[in-house]
N, C-alpha and C positions, 0 to 999 in steps of 0.2 A: 631634419638640421635643427631647420628654423623651429617650427611650433611644437616639436616632438608624436605628433599626430598629422596626418594627412587624409584629406579626400580621395575619390578613383577619378572625380575631375580636376583636382587641382594637378595630380601629378599627371595629367591628359593635355592641360597646358603649358605646363612647365617644359613637358617635354615635346611637346604639339606634333601627340600621337591623335590615333583615333581611345577612346571611352572601352571600345570593347578587347582593343589591345591591353586597357592597361587592367584591366578583371580578368584577364589569363593569366598575364602574370603575375598579379596577387595570388586566383588562385596555387599556381605553383611554388611563389615565396610562400602558404599557410601549409602547402602539403611537408615543405620542408621547415615548417617549427622557426620562419625567419621573421614573421608579420604575423601578428592577429589582426584579424578586424570583424564586427562584429556584423548584421545583415543590414544593408546599405548605414554600413556604421565609416567611424572611423579608421580607417589603418593607423596602426601601430606598430612597428619594430620592437624586433625581445632583441634580451642580449646578444641569444646567435644571431640573431642578425644583424648588429652592431657588431660585435667582434668581426662575421665574416666581410664587413663594408669595409673598416679598419683595414683588415687588411690585404679589402683592391685597392680602397684609397691611397694603399704603401706604396703599393705593388706599382699605379698610377702612376705617383709621380718619381718611384725611384725610376720607372721608363724610360717618362716623358724627357727626367733630366738627362736620364742617359747618349740619346738621342739631339737631345740640347748640345748637351757635350762634341757630341758626334760632329754637331754645325749645321741639324737637320733644322730647316727651319720650322719655326715653334710651335703653327697650326699644323702641316704634315707630323712631331713629333708625338701630340696631340691627339692627333687620329690616333697613326701606328700607335700609340704607349693603352688607347682604348680595344683593337685587336689582338696586342702581344695579352696582358695585363690577364686576361679571363682562362690563356692555354700554355702558358710554361712551366714546367716542372719548379717543385720551393725550392731541387737542387738548382736548378739553373740559376733561378730567378736569385738566391741567395751570394751566387759566389758572383754573379753579376750585382748588386747591391756592392759586395766588397768593395769593387772592382770601382762601381763610381763612387767609395769614399776617398778610394785612393789618389783615384783621377780627381779630387777634388781640393787632395790636401796638398 
């Protein structure tokens, strides 16, 4: 997000994971047209990838906020949001998001 493009070693360092793990993940993302990469070159997120990333970020932020509003420790809320954001159904998320808005007002 900061640079627009990134290399495998940058992701590896930032996320504190091994480069082969990053390569495997990038291969899967490329298969789903979420990123592009020239051989041994920079990785760039596609528009489809950006849309999905924003959707996941919105889910993460909403879930973290919901758990925090329930009084969950911020670190636990953050970790739990990471787990839930990828598996929650769209229907349940929409209801939860509407509930969070009500709770805040």
